[in-house]
C-alpha positions as CSV (number, residue, x, y, z in Angstrom):
1,M,7.0,3.1,-9.8
2,T,3.7,4.7,-9.0
3,N,3.5,6.2,-5.5
4,N,0.3,4.4,-4.5
5,W,1.9,0.9,-4.6
6,K,1.9,-1.1,-1.4
7,Y,5.4,-2.2,-2.3
8,A,6.6,1.4,-2.4
9,L,5.1,2.1,1.0
10,L,6.7,-1.0,2.5
11,I,10.2,-0.1,1.5
12,A,10.5,3.5,0.2
13,A,11.0,5.0,3.7
14,M,13.9,2.8,4.3
15,F,15.7,2.7,1.0
16,P,15.7,6.1,-0.8
17,T,17.0,6.0,-4.3
18,A,18.4,8.6,-6.6
19,A,19.2,9.0,-10.3
20,A,22.9,8.6,-11.0
21,F,25.0,11.1,-12.9
22,A,27.4,8.9,-14.8
23,Q,30.6,10.7,-15.9
24,S,32.8,9.1,-18.6
25,G,34.7,6.2,-17.1
26,D,33.1,6.5,-13.7
27,Q,33.0,2.8,-12.8
28,G,31.9,3.6,-9.2
29,R,28.8,5.4,-10.4
30,R,28.1,2.6,-12.9
31,A,28.1,0.2,-9.9
32,V,25.7,2.5,-8.1
33,D,23.4,2.4,-11.1
34,L,23.4,-1.3,-10.8
35,E,22.7,-1.0,-7.1
36,R,26.0,-2.8,-6.3
37,Y,27.0,-0.5,-3.5
38,Q,29.8,-2.7,-2.0
39,E,31.4,-2.8,-5.5
40,A,31.0,0.9,-5.8
41,K,32.7,1.5,-2.5
42,S,35.7,-0.7,-3.6
43,V,36.0,1.3,-6.8
44,Y,36.0,4.7,-5.0
45,K,38.3,3.6,-2.3
46,S,40.9,2.5,-4.9
47,Q,40.7,6.1,-6.2
48,L,41.3,8.0,-3.0
49,N,45.0,8.6,-3.7
50,N,44.8,9.4,-7.4
51,K,43.6,12.3,-9.6
52,N,40.0,11.2,-9.1
53,A,40.2,11.5,-5.3
54,D,37.8,14.5,-5.1
55,N,35.0,12.6,-6.8
56,A,35.8,9.4,-5.0
57,Y,35.3,11.0,-1.6
58,F,32.0,12.4,-2.8
59,G,31.0,9.0,-4.3
60,L,31.6,7.3,-1.0
61,G,29.8,9.9,1.0
62,D,26.9,9.7,-1.5
63,I,26.6,5.9,-1.1
64,Y,26.3,6.3,2.7
65,L,23.8,9.0,2.3
66,R,21.6,6.8,0.1
67,T,21.7,4.1,2.8
68,E,20.8,6.7,5.5
69,K,24.2,6.5,7.2
70,L,24.6,10.3,7.6
71,D,27.6,10.2,10.0
72,S,29.6,8.1,7.5
73,A,28.5,10.3,4.6
74,A,29.7,13.4,6.5
75,Y,33.0,11.7,7.3
76,Y,33.9,11.2,3.6
77,F,32.6,14.6,2.5
78,N,34.7,16.2,5.1
79,Q,37.7,14.1,4.2
80,G,37.4,15.2,0.7
81,L,37.4,18.8,1.8
82,A,40.4,18.1,4.0
83,K,42.3,16.7,1.1
84,N,41.1,19.6,-1.1
85,S,39.9,22.7,0.7
86,K,38.5,24.0,-2.7
87,S,36.5,20.9,-3.4
88,A,33.2,22.0,-4.8
89,I,31.6,18.6,-5.1
90,N,32.2,17.7,-1.5
91,M,30.7,21.0,-0.4
92,V,27.6,19.8,-2.4
93,G,27.7,16.6,-0.3
94,L,27.6,18.6,3.0
95,G,24.6,20.5,1.5
96,K,22.9,17.2,0.8
97,I,23.3,16.2,4.4
98,E,21.8,19.4,5.7
99,L,18.9,18.9,3.3
100,E,18.4,15.4,4.6
101,K,18.3,16.8,8.1
102,G,15.7,19.4,7.1
103,N,18.1,22.4,7.4
104,K,17.3,24.0,4.1
105,A,19.0,27.3,4.9
106,A,22.3,25.6,5.8
107,A,22.0,23.4,2.7
108,E,21.5,26.3,0.4
109,K,24.5,28.1,1.8
110,H,26.7,25.0,1.0
111,F,25.2,24.8,-2.5
112,A,25.9,28.5,-3.1
113,D,29.5,28.0,-2.0
114,A,29.8,24.9,-4.2
115,A,28.3,26.7,-7.2
116,K,30.8,29.5,-6.8
117,R,33.8,27.1,-6.4
118,G,32.8,24.9,-9.3
119,K,31.4,27.7,-11.5
120,K,32.3,25.8,-14.7
121,D,31.6,22.3,-13.4
122,A,28.5,20.7,-14.9
123,Y,28.7,17.8,-12.4
124,V,28.6,20.2,-9.4
125,R,25.4,21.8,-10.8
126,A,23.8,18.5,-11.5
127,M,24.5,17.1,-8.1
128,I,23.0,20.2,-6.5
129,A,19.9,19.7,-8.7
130,E,19.8,16.0,-7.7
131,A,19.7,17.0,-4.0
132,Y,16.7,19.1,-4.6
133,I,14.9,16.6,-6.7
134,N,15.3,13.7,-4.3
135,Q,13.8,15.3,-1.3
136,P,10.7,13.3,-0.3
137,E,8.6,16.5,-0.1
138,A,10.3,18.6,-2.7
139,S,8.4,21.9,-3.2
140,E,7.7,23.4,-6.6
141,Q,10.2,26.1,-5.7
142,D,12.9,23.4,-5.0
143,L,12.2,21.7,-8.3
144,N,12.4,25.0,-10.2
145,K,15.8,25.6,-8.6
146,A,16.9,22.1,-9.7
147,I,15.8,22.8,-13.2
148,E,17.8,26.1,-13.2
149,H,20.9,24.3,-12.1
150,L,20.4,21.6,-14.7
151,K,20.0,24.2,-17.5
152,E,23.3,25.7,-16.4
153,A,24.9,22.3,-16.4
154,A,23.5,21.6,-19.9
155,S,25.0,24.8,-21.1
156,R,28.4,23.7,-20.0
157,D,28.1,20.0,-21.0
158,K,25.8,19.9,-24.0
159,N,26.2,16.1,-24.7
160,N,25.7,14.7,-21.2
161,A,22.6,12.5,-21.3
162,M,22.3,12.3,-17.6
163,I,21.7,16.0,-17.2
164,H,18.5,15.4,-19.2
165,V,17.6,12.3,-17.2
166,L,17.7,14.4,-14.0
167,M,15.7,17.1,-15.8
168,G,13.1,14.5,-16.5
169,D,13.0,13.5,-12.9
170,A,12.4,17.1,-11.9
171,Y,9.5,17.6,-14.3
172,L,8.0,14.2,-13.3
173,K,7.9,15.4,-9.7
174,M,6.2,18.6,-10.9
175,K,3.6,16.3,-12.6
176,N,4.6,17.7,-16.0
177,G,4.7,14.4,-17.9
178,G,5.1,15.9,-21.3
179,Q,8.3,17.8,-20.4
180,A,9.6,14.8,-18.5
181,M,9.2,12.5,-21.5
182,S,10.8,15.2,-23.7
183,S,13.8,15.2,-21.3
184,F,14.1,11.4,-21.3
185,D,13.8,11.3,-25.0
186,R,16.6,14.0,-25.3
187,A,18.8,11.8,-23.1
188,I,18.3,8.9,-25.4
189,Q,19.1,11.1,-28.4
190,L,22.4,11.9,-26.8
191,D,23.1,8.4,-25.6
192,A,21.0,5.6,-27.3
193,K,22.7,3.1,-25.0
194,S,21.4,4.7,-21.8
195,A,19.6,2.0,-20.0
196,L,18.7,4.4,-17.2
197,A,17.0,6.8,-19.6
198,H,14.8,3.9,-21.0
199,L,14.1,2.9,-17.4
200,K,12.9,6.4,-16.6
201,R,10.6,6.3,-19.7
202,G,9.2,3.0,-18.4
203,Q,8.5,4.6,-15.0
204,L,6.8,7.6,-16.6
205,Y,4.6,5.3,-18.7
206,T,3.8,3.2,-15.6
207,S,2.7,6.4,-13.7
208,S,0.4,7.3,-16.7
209,R,-1.0,3.7,-16.8
210,N,0.4,3.0,-20.3
211,Y,1.5,-0.4,-19.3
212,N,2.3,-1.8,-22.7
213,E,4.7,1.1,-23.5
214,A,6.2,0.7,-20.0
215,E,6.9,-3.0,-20.6
216,E,8.6,-2.2,-23.8
217,A,10.8,0.6,-22.2
218,Y,11.9,-1.8,-19.4
219,K,12.7,-4.5,-21.9
220,K,14.7,-2.1,-24.0
221,A,16.7,-1.1,-20.9
222,I,17.4,-4.8,-20.3
223,E,18.3,-5.4,-24.0
224,I,20.9,-2.5,-23.8
225,D,22.3,-3.8,-20.5
226,P,21.3,-7.4,-19.5
227,K,22.8,-6.7,-16.0
228,F,20.8,-3.6,-15.3
229,A,19.1,-4.8,-12.1
230,P,16.7,-1.9,-11.6
231,A,15.0,-2.7,-14.9
232,Y,14.1,-6.2,-13.7
233,R,12.8,-4.8,-10.5
234,D,10.5,-2.3,-12.2
235,L,9.4,-4.8,-14.8
236,G,8.6,-7.3,-12.0
237,E,6.5,-4.7,-10.3
238,L,4.7,-4.0,-13.5
239,Y,3.8,-7.7,-13.9
240,Y,2.6,-7.7,-10.3
241,F,0.4,-4.7,-10.9
242,A,-1.0,-6.5,-14.0
243,G,-1.9,-9.6,-12.0
244,Q,0.8,-11.8,-13.7
245,Y,2.2,-13.0,-10.4
246,D,4.3,-15.9,-11.7
247,R,6.1,-13.6,-14.2
248,A,6.4,-10.9,-11.6
249,L,8.1,-13.2,-9.1
250,S,10.5,-14.7,-11.6
251,T,11.4,-11.3,-13.0
252,F,11.9,-9.9,-9.5
253,K,14.0,-12.9,-8.6
254,Q,16.3,-11.9,-11.6
255,Y,16.6,-8.5,-10.0
256,V,17.7,-10.0,-6.7
257,D,20.2,-12.4,-8.4
258,M,21.8,-9.4,-10.2
259,S,21.9,-7.1,-7.3
260,E,24.3,-7.3,-4.4
261,N,23.3,-9.7,-1.6
262,T,22.7,-6.9,0.9
263,P,20.0,-6.3,3.5
264,A,18.6,-3.6,1.3
265,T,18.1,-5.9,-1.7
266,R,16.8,-8.7,0.4
267,A,14.4,-6.4,2.1
268,K,13.0,-5.4,-1.3
269,Y,12.7,-9.1,-2.2
270,A,10.9,-9.9,1.1
271,S,8.6,-7.0,0.4
272,F,7.8,-8.4,-3.0
273,L,7.1,-11.9,-1.5
274,F,4.8,-10.3,1.0
275,L,2.9,-8.6,-1.8
276,T,2.4,-11.8,-3.6
277,K,1.0,-13.2,-0.3
278,D,3.8,-15.7,0.1
279,Y,3.9,-15.0,3.9
280,E,5.8,-18.1,4.7
281,G,8.5,-17.2,2.1
282,T,8.5,-13.6,3.5
283,L,9.1,-14.9,7.0
284,R,12.0,-17.1,5.9
285,E,13.7,-14.3,4.1
286,V,13.1,-11.9,7.0
287,Q,14.4,-14.3,9.7
288,E,17.5,-15.0,7.6
289,V,18.5,-11.3,7.2
290,L,17.7,-10.5,10.9
291,K,20.4,-13.1,12.0
292,T,23.1,-10.7,10.7
293,D,21.2,-7.4,10.7
294,P,18.9,-7.4,13.7
295,N,18.1,-3.8,13.5
296,N,17.0,-3.7,9.9
297,K,13.8,-1.7,10.0
298,T,12.1,-3.0,6.9
299,M,12.7,-6.6,7.9
300,N,11.4,-6.0,11.5
301,R,8.3,-4.3,9.9
302,L,7.7,-7.3,7.6
303,L,8.2,-9.7,10.5
304,A,5.3,-8.2,12.3
305,Y,3.1,-8.0,9.2
306,S,3.8,-11.6,8.2
307,Y,3.0,-13.1,11.7
308,L,-0.3,-11.4,11.5
309,E,-1.1,-12.7,8.0
310,L,-0.1,-16.1,9.2
311,G,-2.6,-16.0,12.0
312,K,0.0,-15.6,14.8
313,P,-1.3,-12.5,16.6
314,E,0.8,-12.9,19.8
315,E,4.1,-13.3,17.8
316,A,2.9,-10.3,15.6
317,L,2.5,-8.1,18.7
318,K,5.9,-8.9,20.1
319,A,7.5,-8.3,16.6
320,M,5.5,-5.0,16.1
321,E,6.6,-3.6,19.5
322,N,10.2,-4.5,18.7
323,Y,9.9,-2.7,15.3
324,L,8.4,0.3,16.9
325,S,11.3,0.6,19.3
326,K,13.6,0.9,16.4
327,V,11.9,3.3,14.1
328,D,11.5,7.0,14.6
329,Q,7.8,8.0,14.7
330,S,8.3,10.5,12.0
331,N,9.3,7.6,9.6
332,M,6.2,5.5,10.3
333,I,3.9,4.9,7.4
334,A,0.1,4.4,7.3
335,S,0.4,0.6,7.0
336,D,2.5,0.5,10.3
337,Y,-0.4,2.0,12.2
338,E,-2.9,-0.1,10.3
339,Y,-1.1,-3.3,11.1
340,Y,-0.5,-2.3,14.7
341,G,-4.2,-1.6,15.0
342,K,-5.1,-5.0,13.6
343,I,-2.6,-6.7,15.7
344,L,-3.9,-5.0,18.9
345,G,-7.4,-5.9,17.9
346,R,-6.5,-9.6,17.5
347,N,-4.9,-9.4,20.9
348,N,-8.1,-8.1,22.6
349,Q,-6.9,-4.5,23.0
350,P,-9.7,-2.7,21.1
351,A,-9.2,0.7,22.6
352,K,-5.5,0.8,21.5
353,A,-6.5,-0.8,18.2
354,I,-8.9,2.2,17.6
355,E,-6.2,4.7,18.4
356,N,-3.8,3.3,15.9
357,L,-6.4,2.7,13.2
358,E,-7.5,6.3,13.5
359,K,-3.8,7.3,12.9
360,A,-3.6,5.1,9.9
361,L,-6.8,6.6,8.5
362,A,-5.5,10.2,9.1
363,M,-2.5,9.3,7.0
364,D,-4.3,7.4,4.3
365,P,-8.0,8.2,4.1
366,S,-8.3,6.7,0.6
367,K,-8.2,3.0,1.8
368,P,-11.7,1.6,2.3
369,E,-10.5,-1.4,4.4
370,L,-9.3,1.0,7.1
371,Y,-12.8,2.3,7.6
372,Y,-14.2,-1.2,7.9
373,D,-11.5,-2.3,10.4
374,L,-12.0,0.8,12.5
375,A,-15.8,0.5,12.6
376,N,-15.5,-3.1,13.7
377,Q,-13.3,-2.2,16.6
378,Y,-15.7,0.5,17.7
379,A,-18.5,-2.1,17.5
380,R,-16.4,-4.4,19.7
381,E,-16.3,-1.6,22.3
382,Q,-20.1,-1.3,22.0
383,K,-19.6,2.1,20.5
384,F,-22.1,1.6,17.7
385,D,-22.7,5.3,17.1
386,K,-19.0,5.7,16.5
387,A,-19.1,2.8,14.1
388,V,-21.9,4.5,12.2
389,E,-19.9,7.7,12.2
390,V,-16.9,6.0,10.6
391,Y,-19.0,4.5,7.8
392,T,-20.5,8.0,7.2
393,R,-16.9,9.4,7.0
394,K,-16.1,6.7,4.5
395,Q,-19.0,7.6,2.3
396,E,-18.2,11.3,2.5
397,K,-14.6,10.7,1.5
398,L,-14.8,7.9,-1.0
399,G,-18.5,7.7,-2.1
400,T,-20.8,4.9,-1.5
401,S,-21.3,1.3,-2.7
402,N,-23.6,-1.5,-1.8
403,T,-20.9,-2.9,0.5
404,D,-20.9,0.4,2.4
405,Y,-24.7,0.3,2.8
406,F,-24.4,-3.2,4.1
407,H,-21.8,-2.3,6.7
408,L,-23.6,0.9,7.7
409,G,-26.9,-0.9,7.9
410,N,-25.3,-3.5,10.2
411,A,-23.9,-0.7,12.4
412,Y,-27.4,0.7,12.8
413,M,-28.7,-2.8,13.6
414,M,-26.1,-3.1,16.4
415,A,-27.0,0.4,17.6
416,E,-30.7,-0.8,17.6
417,K,-31.6,1.9,15.2
418,F,-33.7,-0.4,13.1
419,D,-35.5,2.2,11.2
420,K,-32.2,3.7,10.0
421,A,-30.9,0.2,9.2
422,D,-33.9,-0.5,7.0
423,E,-33.6,2.9,5.4
424,T,-30.0,2.1,4.6
425,Y,-30.6,-1.5,3.3
426,K,-33.4,0.0,1.1
427,K,-30.8,1.8,-0.9
428,I,-29.5,-1.6,-1.9
429,T,-32.8,-3.0,-2.9
430,D,-33.7,0.2,-4.8
431,A,-30.4,0.0,-6.8
432,N,-30.5,-3.8,-7.2
433,P,-34.0,-5.2,-6.5
434,T,-33.0,-8.7,-7.4
435,Y,-30.2,-9.0,-4.9
436,A,-31.7,-11.6,-2.5
437,Y,-29.5,-10.9,0.5
438,A,-30.6,-7.3,0.8
439,H,-34.2,-8.5,1.3
440,I,-33.1,-10.7,4.2
441,W,-31.3,-7.7,5.8
442,R,-34.4,-5.5,5.3
443,A,-36.6,-8.3,6.7
444,R,-34.5,-8.5,9.9
445,A,-34.7,-4.7,10.4
446,Q,-38.4,-4.7,9.9
447,S,-38.8,-7.7,12.2
448,N,-37.1,-5.7,15.0
449,L,-39.5,-2.8,14.3
450,D,-42.4,-5.3,14.8
451,P,-41.2,-7.5,17.6
452,E,-44.6,-9.2,18.2
453,T,-45.1,-9.9,14.5
454,E,-48.5,-8.1,14.7
455,K,-48.1,-6.1,11.6
456,G,-46.0,-8.6,9.5
457,L,-43.6,-5.8,8.5
458,A,-40.9,-8.3,7.5
459,K,-43.3,-10.5,5.5
460,P,-42.9,-9.0,2.0
461,H,-39.1,-9.1,2.3
462,Y,-39.0,-12.7,3.4
463,E,-41.4,-13.6,0.6
464,E,-39.3,-11.7,-1.9
465,F,-36.2,-13.5,-0.7
466,I,-37.9,-16.9,-1.1
467,K,-39.0,-15.9,-4.6
468,L,-35.5,-14.7,-5.7
469,T,-33.7,-17.8,-4.4
470,N,-36.1,-20.4,-5.9
471,G,-34.2,-23.4,-7.1
472,E,-31.1,-22.6,-5.0
473,K,-32.0,-24.2,-1.7
474,D,-28.6,-25.6,-0.9
475,K,-26.9,-22.2,-1.4
476,Y,-29.4,-20.2,0.7
477,K,-30.4,-23.0,3.1
478,K,-29.8,-21.1,6.4
479,E,-31.6,-17.9,5.2
480,L,-34.5,-19.9,3.7
481,I,-35.0,-21.6,7.1
482,E,-35.1,-18.2,8.7
483,A,-37.6,-16.8,6.1
484,N,-39.9,-19.8,6.2
485,T,-39.8,-19.9,10.1
486,Y,-40.9,-16.2,10.2
487,L,-43.8,-16.8,7.7
488,G,-44.9,-20.0,9.4
489,Y,-45.1,-18.1,12.7
490,Y,-46.8,-15.1,11.1
491,Y,-49.6,-17.2,9.6
492,Y,-50.0,-19.2,12.8
493,L,-50.6,-16.0,14.7
494,K,-53.2,-15.0,12.0
495,G,-54.9,-18.3,12.3
496,E,-54.3,-19.2,8.7
497,R,-53.6,-22.9,9.3
498,D,-52.9,-23.9,5.7
499,N,-50.3,-21.2,5.1
500,A,-48.7,-21.9,8.5
501,V,-48.4,-25.6,7.7
502,K,-47.0,-24.8,4.2
503,Y,-44.1,-22.7,5.6
504,W,-43.4,-24.9,8.7
505,T,-43.3,-28.0,6.4
506,E,-40.8,-26.2,4.2
507,V,-38.6,-25.6,7.2
508,K,-38.9,-29.3,8.0
509,T,-37.9,-30.2,4.4
510,L,-34.9,-27.9,4.6
511,D,-33.9,-29.2,8.0
512,P,-35.5,-32.5,8.9
513,T,-34.3,-32.3,12.5
514,N,-35.6,-28.8,13.1
515,A,-37.2,-29.0,16.6
516,Q,-39.0,-25.7,16.2
517,A,-40.8,-26.9,13.1
518,E,-41.7,-30.2,14.7
519,T,-43.2,-28.4,17.7
520,A,-45.1,-25.9,15.6
521,L,-46.6,-28.5,13.3
522,A,-47.6,-30.6,16.2
523,E,-49.3,-27.7,17.9
524,I,-51.1,-26.7,14.7
525,N,-52.4,-30.3,14.2
526,R,-53.4,-30.5,17.9
527,T,-55.4,-27.3,18.0
528,S,-57.0,-27.8,14.6
529,A,-58.0,-31.4,15.0
530,P,-61.8,-32.0,14.9
531,K,-63.4,-32.9,18.2
532,K,-64.6,-36.5,18.6
533,K,-68.4,-37.1,18.8
534,R,-69.7,-38.4,22.1
């Protein structure tokens, strides 16, 4: 799915996925396609002593590599080489491990050796390409290498659809949607029953926001193979993105039912429950998995997130600190810092909250809510100038909206820069002069610029607010009391008795128990009453 999804952020770092290269009769790879890893392991283990042993050792190592168990992966790749010292495919496996560790030079040495050993083996070339494609930060140079290996594979196995699926993956990472679609279409020409090729077309349509075509592609994959779990997953995500939450959840539940009951699958389901704001459901799923898999990083992450969303900041802090003790800092994502910052803020640790929210913002400066949360924490620390600076940063990065002007104006108010506050609120009234609340905000700023009410700077804005809210007294009751109180006091100071009585009477009408209005009216009546004749 598209990279900006919260779902992807929640789980992608923990459960990397890869395109499968299905060879004829490869039941293990078929099980991998269906995300049934335990089943795939059983298939491969049953082949360790027959003619398929070479590929079986590689298949087992590759499964462990997918689930981030590098030691186990290395064990099987090395076992494959021990059984067959000329094994090209297991040499590819060792290269994959080095690439995963960031040792590109060592990886390329293994790949070169593998290509030399398996000079005529399309599968070897395709697996080298897959390794390059599935790097999280694959460079254009890496992707070009992948394409060259795939072209070589295609020249040796002209009818293998999966070579073209991988080619499409490479072009998609290069943001070449046209070439990617051509590759997926070519895969379908070669194998009309390739559910995976249709899935990939759906993912490409999703990334280009062509949601109707994406839905059709996912449904086609399901029609071809009703047990093809990944198609239900991506279709569920598509429905979620379209706001069809009931369909999203039921479709994603089908994915869970068809996939193996593993921590990885349940983590994806818990992530999906979290997205649909079913925090109680998320918590139940998380706690169940943690009983048997207490170190599951994704589940520990969601435990902390869910406690915060359920209004349990103390439990959230304990869970978050436990999660942080299990995850390498290099694997932390922006939402980890964001939630940690929010959790710290709710636990009255604003300084540490600021530190983590700043880290979140550095990783994801495109999220408006982060700026608001960070500015609020600075305000709690009485660092109003810093709050202003955060809102300014937001405007420079993401542009401005009336919401931004409201928050920035409030920051200026807290910093007691009332002229700047009024200047900021004015941008709202200029853009939308009939927005009543903006006049209240300007009135408050102007009132602070005229603390003795000598000039009546706030008067026109309070009057405009009353005019704009005419007939909606219940909705704006609190603000109308404020506006009429100001005007009643202003006219009292000016000695305009009738106007003063008019506004104080309106306050009394809005709030019959208003002591300030009672006192003001009594004072006006006392001072303006005619003297008795002697």
